[in-house]
PyMOL CGO cylinders between C-alpha atoms (Angstrom):
from pymol import cmd
from pymol.cgo import CYLINDER

trace = [
    CYLINDER, 160.05, 117.96, 165.14, 163.78, 117.14, 166.81, 0.3, 1, 1, 1, 1, 1, 1,
    CYLINDER, 163.78, 117.14, 166.81, 165.44, 117.91, 163.38, 0.3, 1, 1, 1, 1, 1, 1,
    CYLINDER, 165.44, 117.91, 163.38, 164.30, 121.53, 162.92, 0.3, 1, 1, 1, 1, 1, 1,
    CYLINDER, 164.30, 121.53, 162.92, 162.15, 119.86, 160.27, 0.3, 1, 1, 1, 1, 1, 1,
    CYLINDER, 162.15, 119.86, 160.27, 158.51, 121.60, 160.19, 0.3, 1, 1, 1, 1, 1, 1,
    CYLINDER, 158.51, 121.60, 160.19, 155.75, 118.66, 159.08, 0.3, 1, 1, 1, 1, 1, 1,
    CYLINDER, 155.75, 118.66, 159.08, 152.09, 119.82, 157.99, 0.3, 1, 1, 1, 1, 1, 1,
    CYLINDER, 152.09, 119.82, 157.99, 148.71, 117.77, 158.77, 0.3, 1, 1, 1, 1, 1, 1,
    CYLINDER, 148.71, 117.77, 158.77, 146.05, 118.60, 157.16, 0.3, 1, 1, 1, 1, 1, 1,
    CYLINDER, 146.05, 118.60, 157.16, 141.97, 117.66, 157.72, 0.3, 1, 1, 1, 1, 1, 1,
    CYLINDER, 141.97, 117.66, 157.72, 141.84, 115.13, 154.80, 0.3, 1, 1, 1, 1, 1, 1,
    CYLINDER, 141.84, 115.13, 154.80, 143.50, 112.58, 153.87, 0.3, 1, 1, 1, 1, 1, 1,
    CYLINDER, 143.50, 112.58, 153.87, 145.52, 110.48, 150.78, 0.3, 1, 1, 1, 1, 1, 1,
    CYLINDER, 145.52, 110.48, 150.78, 142.17, 108.87, 150.41, 0.3, 1, 1, 1, 1, 1, 1,
    CYLINDER, 142.17, 108.87, 150.41, 140.26, 111.55, 150.83, 0.3, 1, 1, 1, 1, 1, 1,
    CYLINDER, 140.26, 111.55, 150.83, 139.11, 110.91, 154.83, 0.3, 1, 1, 1, 1, 1, 1,
    CYLINDER, 139.11, 110.91, 154.83, 137.93, 114.14, 156.91, 0.3, 1, 1, 1, 1, 1, 1,
    CYLINDER, 137.93, 114.14, 156.91, 140.19, 114.14, 159.65, 0.3, 1, 1, 1, 1, 1, 1,
    CYLINDER, 140.19, 114.14, 159.65, 137.36, 115.45, 162.41, 0.3, 1, 1, 1, 1, 1, 1,
    CYLINDER, 137.36, 115.45, 162.41, 134.69, 114.01, 164.75, 0.3, 1, 1, 1, 1, 1, 1,
    CYLINDER, 134.69, 114.01, 164.75, 131.68, 115.58, 166.69, 0.3, 1, 1, 1, 1, 1, 1,
    CYLINDER, 131.68, 115.58, 166.69, 131.59, 114.61, 170.56, 0.3, 1, 1, 1, 1, 1, 1,
    CYLINDER, 131.59, 114.61, 170.56, 129.18, 115.63, 173.42, 0.3, 1, 1, 1, 1, 1, 1,
    CYLINDER, 129.18, 115.63, 173.42, 130.22, 118.00, 175.69, 0.3, 1, 1, 1, 1, 1, 1,
    CYLINDER, 130.22, 118.00, 175.69, 129.66, 115.90, 178.57, 0.3, 1, 1, 1, 1, 1, 1,
    CYLINDER, 129.66, 115.90, 178.57, 131.29, 113.04, 177.32, 0.3, 1, 1, 1, 1, 1, 1,
    CYLINDER, 131.29, 113.04, 177.32, 134.48, 115.94, 176.48, 0.3, 1, 1, 1, 1, 1, 1,
    CYLINDER, 134.48, 115.94, 176.48, 133.92, 116.68, 179.83, 0.3, 1, 1, 1, 1, 1, 1,
    CYLINDER, 133.92, 116.68, 179.83, 134.30, 112.79, 181.27, 0.3, 1, 1, 1, 1, 1, 1,
    CYLINDER, 134.30, 112.79, 181.27, 137.53, 112.55, 178.88, 0.3, 1, 1, 1, 1, 1, 1,
    CYLINDER, 137.53, 112.55, 178.88, 139.13, 116.09, 180.31, 0.3, 1, 1, 1, 1, 1, 1,
    CYLINDER, 139.13, 116.09, 180.31, 138.25, 114.80, 183.69, 0.3, 1, 1, 1, 1, 1, 1,
    CYLINDER, 138.25, 114.80, 183.69, 139.56, 111.29, 183.65, 0.3, 1, 1, 1, 1, 1, 1,
    CYLINDER, 139.56, 111.29, 183.65, 142.87, 112.29, 181.10, 0.3, 1, 1, 1, 1, 1, 1,
    CYLINDER, 142.87, 112.29, 181.10, 143.97, 115.42, 184.53, 0.3, 1, 1, 1, 1, 1, 1,
    CYLINDER, 143.97, 115.42, 184.53, 143.39, 113.03, 187.38, 0.3, 1, 1, 1, 1, 1, 1,
    CYLINDER, 143.39, 113.03, 187.38, 144.62, 109.44, 186.45, 0.3, 1, 1, 1, 1, 1, 1,
    CYLINDER, 144.62, 109.44, 186.45, 146.95, 110.46, 184.52, 0.3, 1, 1, 1, 1, 1, 1,
    CYLINDER, 146.95, 110.46, 184.52, 148.82, 114.09, 185.24, 0.3, 1, 1, 1, 1, 1, 1,
    CYLINDER, 148.82, 114.09, 185.24, 146.69, 114.08, 189.02, 0.3, 1, 1, 1, 1, 1, 1,
    CYLINDER, 146.69, 114.08, 189.02, 145.17, 117.29, 188.59, 0.3, 1, 1, 1, 1, 1, 1,
    CYLINDER, 145.17, 117.29, 188.59, 142.94, 119.10, 191.87, 0.3, 1, 1, 1, 1, 1, 1,
    CYLINDER, 142.94, 119.10, 191.87, 140.10, 119.08, 189.52, 0.3, 1, 1, 1, 1, 1, 1,
    CYLINDER, 140.10, 119.08, 189.52, 137.63, 120.99, 191.46, 0.3, 1, 1, 1, 1, 1, 1,
    CYLINDER, 137.63, 120.99, 191.46, 133.31, 121.90, 190.76, 0.3, 1, 1, 1, 1, 1, 1,
    CYLINDER, 133.31, 121.90, 190.76, 131.02, 123.84, 192.65, 0.3, 1, 1, 1, 1, 1, 1,
    CYLINDER, 131.02, 123.84, 192.65, 133.21, 126.65, 192.46, 0.3, 1, 1, 1, 1, 1, 1,
    CYLINDER, 133.21, 126.65, 192.46, 132.11, 129.93, 191.10, 0.3, 1, 1, 1, 1, 1, 1,
    CYLINDER, 132.11, 129.93, 191.10, 134.79, 132.54, 189.81, 0.3, 1, 1, 1, 1, 1, 1,
    CYLINDER, 134.79, 132.54, 189.81, 134.37, 135.70, 191.54, 0.3, 1, 1, 1, 1, 1, 1,
    CYLINDER, 134.37, 135.70, 191.54, 137.48, 137.76, 189.88, 0.3, 1, 1, 1, 1, 1, 1,
    CYLINDER, 137.48, 137.76, 189.88, 141.75, 137.78, 189.11, 0.3, 1, 1, 1, 1, 1, 1,
    CYLINDER, 141.75, 137.78, 189.11, 143.94, 139.73, 190.10, 0.3, 1, 1, 1, 1, 1, 1,
    CYLINDER, 143.94, 139.73, 190.10, 147.73, 140.02, 189.06, 0.3, 1, 1, 1, 1, 1, 1,
    CYLINDER, 147.73, 140.02, 189.06, 150.73, 140.74, 191.72, 0.3, 1, 1, 1, 1, 1, 1,
    CYLINDER, 150.73, 140.74, 191.72, 154.42, 141.30, 190.45, 0.3, 1, 1, 1, 1, 1, 1,
    CYLINDER, 154.42, 141.30, 190.45, 157.67, 140.16, 191.44, 0.3, 1, 1, 1, 1, 1, 1,
    CYLINDER, 157.67, 140.16, 191.44, 158.63, 142.93, 193.23, 0.3, 1, 1, 1, 1, 1, 1,
    CYLINDER, 158.63, 142.93, 193.23, 160.49, 141.28, 195.86, 0.3, 1, 1, 1, 1, 1, 1,
    CYLINDER, 160.49, 141.28, 195.86, 163.44, 138.83, 196.18, 0.3, 1, 1, 1, 1, 1, 1,
    CYLINDER, 163.44, 138.83, 196.18, 160.25, 136.96, 198.52, 0.3, 1, 1, 1, 1, 1, 1,
    CYLINDER, 160.25, 136.96, 198.52, 157.23, 137.83, 196.25, 0.3, 1, 1, 1, 1, 1, 1,
    CYLINDER, 157.23, 137.83, 196.25, 155.77, 135.18, 193.80, 0.3, 1, 1, 1, 1, 1, 1,
    CYLINDER, 155.77, 135.18, 193.80, 154.25, 137.03, 190.52, 0.3, 1, 1, 1, 1, 1, 1,
    CYLINDER, 154.25, 137.03, 190.52, 151.25, 134.87, 189.16, 0.3, 1, 1, 1, 1, 1, 1,
    CYLINDER, 151.25, 134.87, 189.16, 147.34, 135.42, 188.64, 0.3, 1, 1, 1, 1, 1, 1,
    CYLINDER, 147.34, 135.42, 188.64, 145.28, 134.46, 191.70, 0.3, 1, 1, 1, 1, 1, 1,
    CYLINDER, 145.28, 134.46, 191.70, 142.38, 133.06, 191.70, 0.3, 1, 1, 1, 1, 1, 1,
    CYLINDER, 142.38, 133.06, 191.70, 138.91, 134.43, 193.93, 0.3, 1, 1, 1, 1, 1, 1,
    CYLINDER, 138.91, 134.43, 193.93, 136.16, 132.91, 194.13, 0.3, 1, 1, 1, 1, 1, 1,
    CYLINDER, 136.16, 132.91, 194.13, 132.59, 133.01, 195.55, 0.3, 1, 1, 1, 1, 1, 1,
    CYLINDER, 132.59, 133.01, 195.55, 133.17, 130.85, 198.72, 0.3, 1, 1, 1, 1, 1, 1,
    CYLINDER, 133.17, 130.85, 198.72, 136.01, 133.01, 199.60, 0.3, 1, 1, 1, 1, 1, 1,
    CYLINDER, 136.01, 133.01, 199.60, 138.48, 130.41, 198.96, 0.3, 1, 1, 1, 1, 1, 1,
    CYLINDER, 138.48, 130.41, 198.96, 142.11, 132.07, 196.67, 0.3, 1, 1, 1, 1, 1, 1,
    CYLINDER, 142.11, 132.07, 196.67, 143.99, 129.55, 194.36, 0.3, 1, 1, 1, 1, 1, 1,
    CYLINDER, 143.99, 129.55, 194.36, 147.03, 130.75, 192.34, 0.3, 1, 1, 1, 1, 1, 1,
    CYLINDER, 147.03, 130.75, 192.34, 149.40, 131.69, 191.83, 0.3, 1, 1, 1, 1, 1, 1,
    CYLINDER, 149.40, 131.69, 191.83, 149.61, 130.68, 187.94, 0.3, 1, 1, 1, 1, 1, 1,
    CYLINDER, 149.61, 130.68, 187.94, 151.85, 131.56, 184.90, 0.3, 1, 1, 1, 1, 1, 1,
    CYLINDER, 151.85, 131.56, 184.90, 148.56, 130.74, 183.23, 0.3, 1, 1, 1, 1, 1, 1,
    CYLINDER, 148.56, 130.74, 183.23, 144.56, 131.52, 183.19, 0.3, 1, 1, 1, 1, 1, 1,
    CYLINDER, 144.56, 131.52, 183.19, 142.53, 129.98, 180.78, 0.3, 1, 1, 1, 1, 1, 1,
    CYLINDER, 142.53, 129.98, 180.78, 138.84, 131.90, 180.77, 0.3, 1, 1, 1, 1, 1, 1,
    CYLINDER, 138.84, 131.90, 180.77, 135.95, 129.57, 179.49, 0.3, 1, 1, 1, 1, 1, 1,
    CYLINDER, 135.95, 129.57, 179.49, 133.29, 131.16, 182.46, 0.3, 1, 1, 1, 1, 1, 1,
    CYLINDER, 133.29, 131.16, 182.46, 130.51, 131.56, 179.86, 0.3, 1, 1, 1, 1, 1, 1,
    CYLINDER, 130.51, 131.56, 179.86, 129.54, 135.22, 177.87, 0.3, 1, 1, 1, 1, 1, 1,
    CYLINDER, 129.54, 135.22, 177.87, 129.76, 137.43, 181.84, 0.3, 1, 1, 1, 1, 1, 1,
    CYLINDER, 129.76, 137.43, 181.84, 133.54, 135.93, 181.91, 0.3, 1, 1, 1, 1, 1, 1,
    CYLINDER, 133.54, 135.93, 181.91, 135.60, 137.47, 185.21, 0.3, 1, 1, 1, 1, 1, 1,
    CYLINDER, 135.60, 137.47, 185.21, 138.76, 136.46, 183.37, 0.3, 1, 1, 1, 1, 1, 1,
    CYLINDER, 138.76, 136.46, 183.37, 137.21, 138.47, 179.87, 0.3, 1, 1, 1, 1, 1, 1,
    CYLINDER, 137.21, 138.47, 179.87, 136.43, 141.19, 182.20, 0.3, 1, 1, 1, 1, 1, 1,
    CYLINDER, 136.43, 141.19, 182.20, 139.97, 141.23, 183.57, 0.3, 1, 1, 1, 1, 1, 1,
    CYLINDER, 139.97, 141.23, 183.57, 141.78, 141.11, 180.57, 0.3, 1, 1, 1, 1, 1, 1,
    CYLINDER, 141.78, 141.11, 180.57, 139.14, 143.83, 178.25, 0.3, 1, 1, 1, 1, 1, 1,
    CYLINDER, 139.14, 143.83, 178.25, 138.65, 146.41, 181.01, 0.3, 1, 1, 1, 1, 1, 1,
    CYLINDER, 138.65, 146.41, 181.01, 140.76, 144.93, 184.24, 0.3, 1, 1, 1, 1, 1, 1,
    CYLINDER, 140.76, 144.93, 184.24, 138.30, 144.74, 186.59, 0.3, 1, 1, 1, 1, 1, 1,
    CYLINDER, 138.30, 144.74, 186.59, 139.12, 142.86, 189.02, 0.3, 1, 1, 1, 1, 1, 1,
    CYLINDER, 139.12, 142.86, 189.02, 135.88, 141.24, 189.98, 0.3, 1, 1, 1, 1, 1, 1,
    CYLINDER, 135.88, 141.24, 189.98, 135.35, 143.05, 193.05, 0.3, 1, 1, 1, 1, 1, 1,
    CYLINDER, 135.35, 143.05, 193.05, 131.99, 144.02, 192.62, 0.3, 1, 1, 1, 1, 1, 1,
    CYLINDER, 131.99, 144.02, 192.62, 129.40, 142.11, 191.84, 0.3, 1, 1, 1, 1, 1, 1,
    CYLINDER, 129.40, 142.11, 191.84, 127.78, 144.63, 188.88, 0.3, 1, 1, 1, 1, 1, 1,
    CYLINDER, 127.78, 144.63, 188.88, 130.55, 145.75, 186.33, 0.3, 1, 1, 1, 1, 1, 1,
    CYLINDER, 130.55, 145.75, 186.33, 130.47, 147.17, 182.84, 0.3, 1, 1, 1, 1, 1, 1,
    CYLINDER, 130.47, 147.17, 182.84, 129.93, 144.13, 181.11, 0.3, 1, 1, 1, 1, 1, 1,
    CYLINDER, 129.93, 144.13, 181.11, 127.12, 142.44, 183.39, 0.3, 1, 1, 1, 1, 1, 1,
    CYLINDER, 127.12, 142.44, 183.39, 124.71, 143.65, 180.17, 0.3, 1, 1, 1, 1, 1, 1,
    CYLINDER, 124.71, 143.65, 180.17, 126.62, 142.20, 177.62, 0.3, 1, 1, 1, 1, 1, 1,
    CYLINDER, 126.62, 142.20, 177.62, 123.96, 138.57, 176.78, 0.3, 1, 1, 1, 1, 1, 1,
    CYLINDER, 123.96, 138.57, 176.78, 121.50, 140.40, 174.80, 0.3, 1, 1, 1, 1, 1, 1,
    CYLINDER, 121.50, 140.40, 174.80, 118.27, 137.76, 174.48, 0.3, 1, 1, 1, 1, 1, 1,
    CYLINDER, 118.27, 137.76, 174.48, 118.28, 137.18, 169.64, 0.3, 1, 1, 1, 1, 1, 1,
    CYLINDER, 118.28, 137.18, 169.64, 115.17, 136.34, 170.18, 0.3, 1, 1, 1, 1, 1, 1,
    CYLINDER, 115.17, 136.34, 170.18, 115.83, 132.33, 168.69, 0.3, 1, 1, 1, 1, 1, 1,
    CYLINDER, 115.83, 132.33, 168.69, 114.56, 129.45, 170.28, 0.3, 1, 1, 1, 1, 1, 1,
    CYLINDER, 114.56, 129.45, 170.28, 116.30, 126.10, 170.36, 0.3, 1, 1, 1, 1, 1, 1,
    CYLINDER, 116.30, 126.10, 170.36, 114.14, 122.78, 170.96, 0.3, 1, 1, 1, 1, 1, 1,
    CYLINDER, 114.14, 122.78, 170.96, 116.68, 119.84, 171.46, 0.3, 1, 1, 1, 1, 1, 1,
    CYLINDER, 116.68, 119.84, 171.46, 116.97, 116.16, 172.07, 0.3, 1, 1, 1, 1, 1, 1,
    CYLINDER, 116.97, 116.16, 172.07, 120.00, 113.68, 172.49, 0.3, 1, 1, 1, 1, 1, 1,
    CYLINDER, 120.00, 113.68, 172.49, 119.99, 109.96, 173.15, 0.3, 1, 1, 1, 1, 1, 1,
    CYLINDER, 119.99, 109.96, 173.15, 122.82, 107.95, 174.23, 0.3, 1, 1, 1, 1, 1, 1,
    CYLINDER, 122.82, 107.95, 174.23, 123.43, 104.51, 172.07, 0.3, 1, 1, 1, 1, 1, 1,
    CYLINDER, 123.43, 104.51, 172.07, 122.81, 101.44, 173.48, 0.3, 1, 1, 1, 1, 1, 1,
    CYLINDER, 122.81, 101.44, 173.48, 126.13, 99.23, 174.77, 0.3, 1, 1, 1, 1, 1, 1,
    CYLINDER, 126.13, 99.23, 174.77, 123.42, 96.07, 174.40, 0.3, 1, 1, 1, 1, 1, 1,
    CYLINDER, 123.42, 96.07, 174.40, 122.29, 96.32, 170.90, 0.3, 1, 1, 1, 1, 1, 1,
    CYLINDER, 122.29, 96.32, 170.90, 124.06, 99.48, 168.92, 0.3, 1, 1, 1, 1, 1, 1,
    CYLINDER, 124.06, 99.48, 168.92, 128.15, 99.11, 167.61, 0.3, 1, 1, 1, 1, 1, 1,
    CYLINDER, 128.15, 99.11, 167.61, 131.02, 100.70, 169.83, 0.3, 1, 1, 1, 1, 1, 1,
    CYLINDER, 131.02, 100.70, 169.83, 132.93, 101.80, 166.80, 0.3, 1, 1, 1, 1, 1, 1,
    CYLINDER, 132.93, 101.80, 166.80, 131.89, 104.67, 166.05, 0.3, 1, 1, 1, 1, 1, 1,
    CYLINDER, 131.89, 104.67, 166.05, 133.60, 104.55, 162.28, 0.3, 1, 1, 1, 1, 1, 1,
    CYLINDER, 133.60, 104.55, 162.28, 130.22, 102.02, 161.26, 0.3, 1, 1, 1, 1, 1, 1,
    CYLINDER, 130.22, 102.02, 161.26, 128.19, 104.51, 161.64, 0.3, 1, 1, 1, 1, 1, 1,
    CYLINDER, 128.19, 104.51, 161.64, 130.62, 108.04, 161.00, 0.3, 1, 1, 1, 1, 1, 1,
    CYLINDER, 130.62, 108.04, 161.00, 129.19, 112.00, 162.42, 0.3, 1, 1, 1, 1, 1, 1,
    CYLINDER, 129.19, 112.00, 162.42, 126.87, 112.32, 160.00, 0.3, 1, 1, 1, 1, 1, 1,
    CYLINDER, 126.87, 112.32, 160.00, 125.25, 116.31, 160.09, 0.3, 1, 1, 1, 1, 1, 1,
    CYLINDER, 125.25, 116.31, 160.09, 122.11, 116.37, 157.99, 0.3, 1, 1, 1, 1, 1, 1,
    CYLINDER, 122.11, 116.37, 157.99, 120.17, 119.50, 157.97, 0.3, 1, 1, 1, 1, 1, 1,
    CYLINDER, 120.17, 119.50, 157.97, 116.78, 120.39, 156.61, 0.3, 1, 1, 1, 1, 1, 1,
    CYLINDER, 116.78, 120.39, 156.61, 115.48, 124.56, 156.08, 0.3, 1, 1, 1, 1, 1, 1,
    CYLINDER, 115.48, 124.56, 156.08, 112.57, 125.47, 156.04, 0.3, 1, 1, 1, 1, 1, 1,
    CYLINDER, 112.57, 125.47, 156.04, 109.72, 128.90, 156.65, 0.3, 1, 1, 1, 1, 1, 1,
    CYLINDER, 109.72, 128.90, 156.65, 111.47, 130.36, 159.61, 0.3, 1, 1, 1, 1, 1, 1,
    CYLINDER, 111.47, 130.36, 159.61, 113.30, 127.33, 161.20, 0.3, 1, 1, 1, 1, 1, 1,
    CYLINDER, 113.30, 127.33, 161.20, 115.91, 124.86, 160.67, 0.3, 1, 1, 1, 1, 1, 1,
    CYLINDER, 115.91, 124.86, 160.67, 116.47, 121.61, 161.83, 0.3, 1, 1, 1, 1, 1, 1,
    CYLINDER, 116.47, 121.61, 161.83, 119.47, 119.53, 162.59, 0.3, 1, 1, 1, 1, 1, 1,
    CYLINDER, 119.47, 119.53, 162.59, 120.20, 115.65, 163.65, 0.3, 1, 1, 1, 1, 1, 1,
    CYLINDER, 120.20, 115.65, 163.65, 123.74, 114.42, 163.53, 0.3, 1, 1, 1, 1, 1, 1,
    CYLINDER, 123.74, 114.42, 163.53, 124.95, 111.34, 165.51, 0.3, 1, 1, 1, 1, 1, 1,
    CYLINDER, 124.95, 111.34, 165.51, 127.84, 112.06, 168.04, 0.3, 1, 1, 1, 1, 1, 1,
    CYLINDER, 127.84, 112.06, 168.04, 131.00, 110.13, 169.53, 0.3, 1, 1, 1, 1, 1, 1,
    CYLINDER, 131.00, 110.13, 169.53, 130.68, 109.13, 172.73, 0.3, 1, 1, 1, 1, 1, 1,
    CYLINDER, 130.68, 109.13, 172.73, 134.11, 107.91, 174.26, 0.3, 1, 1, 1, 1, 1, 1,
    CYLINDER, 134.11, 107.91, 174.26, 136.26, 105.17, 173.68, 0.3, 1, 1, 1, 1, 1, 1,
    CYLINDER, 136.26, 105.17, 173.68, 134.84, 101.85, 173.90, 0.3, 1, 1, 1, 1, 1, 1,
    CYLINDER, 134.84, 101.85, 173.90, 131.04, 103.47, 173.73, 0.3, 1, 1, 1, 1, 1, 1,
    CYLINDER, 131.04, 103.47, 173.73, 128.34, 103.51, 170.88, 0.3, 1, 1, 1, 1, 1, 1,
    CYLINDER, 128.34, 103.51, 170.88, 127.73, 106.67, 169.76, 0.3, 1, 1, 1, 1, 1, 1,
    CYLINDER, 127.73, 106.67, 169.76, 125.17, 109.16, 170.59, 0.3, 1, 1, 1, 1, 1, 1,
    CYLINDER, 125.17, 109.16, 170.59, 122.56, 110.84, 168.42, 0.3, 1, 1, 1, 1, 1, 1,
    CYLINDER, 122.56, 110.84, 168.42, 120.33, 114.49, 169.09, 0.3, 1, 1, 1, 1, 1, 1,
    CYLINDER, 120.33, 114.49, 169.09, 118.21, 116.51, 166.91, 0.3, 1, 1, 1, 1, 1, 1,
    CYLINDER, 118.21, 116.51, 166.91, 117.75, 119.94, 167.05, 0.3, 1, 1, 1, 1, 1, 1,
    CYLINDER, 117.75, 119.94, 167.05, 114.82, 122.43, 166.16, 0.3, 1, 1, 1, 1, 1, 1,
    CYLINDER, 114.82, 122.43, 166.16, 116.09, 126.30, 165.75, 0.3, 1, 1, 1, 1, 1, 1,
    CYLINDER, 116.09, 126.30, 165.75, 113.04, 128.68, 165.25, 0.3, 1, 1, 1, 1, 1, 1,
    CYLINDER, 113.04, 128.68, 165.25, 112.07, 132.24, 165.93, 0.3, 1, 1, 1, 1, 1, 1,
    CYLINDER, 112.07, 132.24, 165.93, 110.14, 133.54, 169.50, 0.3, 1, 1, 1, 1, 1, 1,
    CYLINDER, 110.14, 133.54, 169.50, 106.64, 134.73, 168.24, 0.3, 1, 1, 1, 1, 1, 1,
    CYLINDER, 106.64, 134.73, 168.24, 107.03, 137.77, 171.48, 0.3, 1, 1, 1, 1, 1, 1,
    CYLINDER, 107.03, 137.77, 171.48, 110.11, 138.11, 170.87, 0.3, 1, 1, 1, 1, 1, 1,
    CYLINDER, 110.11, 138.11, 170.87, 111.09, 142.30, 172.12, 0.3, 1, 1, 1, 1, 1, 1,
    CYLINDER, 111.09, 142.30, 172.12, 114.38, 143.18, 171.91, 0.3, 1, 1, 1, 1, 1, 1,
    CYLINDER, 114.38, 143.18, 171.91, 117.02, 145.32, 169.55, 0.3, 1, 1, 1, 1, 1, 1,
    CYLINDER, 117.02, 145.32, 169.55, 117.19, 142.65, 166.69, 0.3, 1, 1, 1, 1, 1, 1,
    CYLINDER, 117.19, 142.65, 166.69, 114.44, 142.94, 164.14, 0.3, 1, 1, 1, 1, 1, 1,
    CYLINDER, 114.44, 142.94, 164.14, 111.62, 140.43, 164.20, 0.3, 1, 1, 1, 1, 1, 1,
    CYLINDER, 111.62, 140.43, 164.20, 111.91, 137.71, 160.82, 0.3, 1, 1, 1, 1, 1, 1,
    CYLINDER, 111.91, 137.71, 160.82, 108.57, 137.38, 159.01, 0.3, 1, 1, 1, 1, 1, 1,
    CYLINDER, 108.57, 137.38, 159.01, 106.96, 134.14, 157.56, 0.3, 1, 1, 1, 1, 1, 1,
    CYLINDER, 106.96, 134.14, 157.56, 106.57, 134.10, 153.73, 0.3, 1, 1, 1, 1, 1, 1,
    CYLINDER, 106.57, 134.10, 153.73, 103.33, 133.69, 153.66, 0.3, 1, 1, 1, 1, 1, 1,
    CYLINDER, 103.33, 133.69, 153.66, 103.49, 133.51, 149.95, 0.3, 1, 1, 1, 1, 1, 1,
    CYLINDER, 103.49, 133.51, 149.95, 103.62, 129.65, 149.42, 0.3, 1, 1, 1, 1, 1, 1,
    CYLINDER, 103.62, 129.65, 149.42, 104.30, 126.88, 151.76, 0.3, 1, 1, 1, 1, 1, 1,
    CYLINDER, 104.30, 126.88, 151.76, 106.45, 126.41, 154.04, 0.3, 1, 1, 1, 1, 1, 1,
    CYLINDER, 106.45, 126.41, 154.04, 109.95, 124.17, 151.89, 0.3, 1, 1, 1, 1, 1, 1,
    CYLINDER, 109.95, 124.17, 151.89, 111.76, 122.20, 153.78, 0.3, 1, 1, 1, 1, 1, 1,
    CYLINDER, 111.76, 122.20, 153.78, 114.53, 120.72, 151.68, 0.3, 1, 1, 1, 1, 1, 1,
    CYLINDER, 114.53, 120.72, 151.68, 117.52, 118.89, 153.71, 0.3, 1, 1, 1, 1, 1, 1,
    CYLINDER, 117.52, 118.89, 153.71, 121.09, 119.10, 152.95, 0.3, 1, 1, 1, 1, 1, 1,
    CYLINDER, 121.09, 119.10, 152.95, 123.04, 115.90, 151.70, 0.3, 1, 1, 1, 1, 1, 1,
    CYLINDER, 123.04, 115.90, 151.70, 124.58, 114.31, 155.15, 0.3, 1, 1, 1, 1, 1, 1,
    CYLINDER, 124.58, 114.31, 155.15, 128.65, 115.09, 155.14, 0.3, 1, 1, 1, 1, 1, 1,
    CYLINDER, 128.65, 115.09, 155.14, 131.72, 113.01, 157.35, 0.3, 1, 1, 1, 1, 1, 1,
    CYLINDER, 131.72, 113.01, 157.35, 132.54, 114.73, 159.69, 0.3, 1, 1, 1, 1, 1, 1,
]
cmd.load_cgo(trace, "trace")
């Protein structure tokens, strides 16, 4: 703080309340977009595909030092002091940081870094009904219920949907691909007994 004293913030209050909150990715994107545009006037652009980035040092009085982003539609943006890359497993930002690749080539040494692990996920997410459900997430909490079985894992959970909106709910089933062919060993189901599903205690996150 202004007095130079450090303050520590824990994830659990003195009353034992956990200071954690689950939220859907789409909801987080909507909140960030609204805050950036309405509060800070940031120009948020969609349907842009990053092709590469480059760094230009300041070598003269008229040069502008910074990072320039290049997109597939031919446009460039920058220069910037900082670029935060959240562009997936084939990240152009990661290529530049790790290997110095600027992204000019369509292929690169890390283009095959993503490997299918043989894990499949089936899921469903349902948004809350404003007309019938409370809009206060604290009335239901953010709960995770897990179930472990023979070769499968299930999860049911609730998510915050933003201020003034009822919670959303999700169900996920994780299991192995029976036709998987790849570098990872294939887990054989336990045939000695029936599948056991043991729900774990729900926890408020």
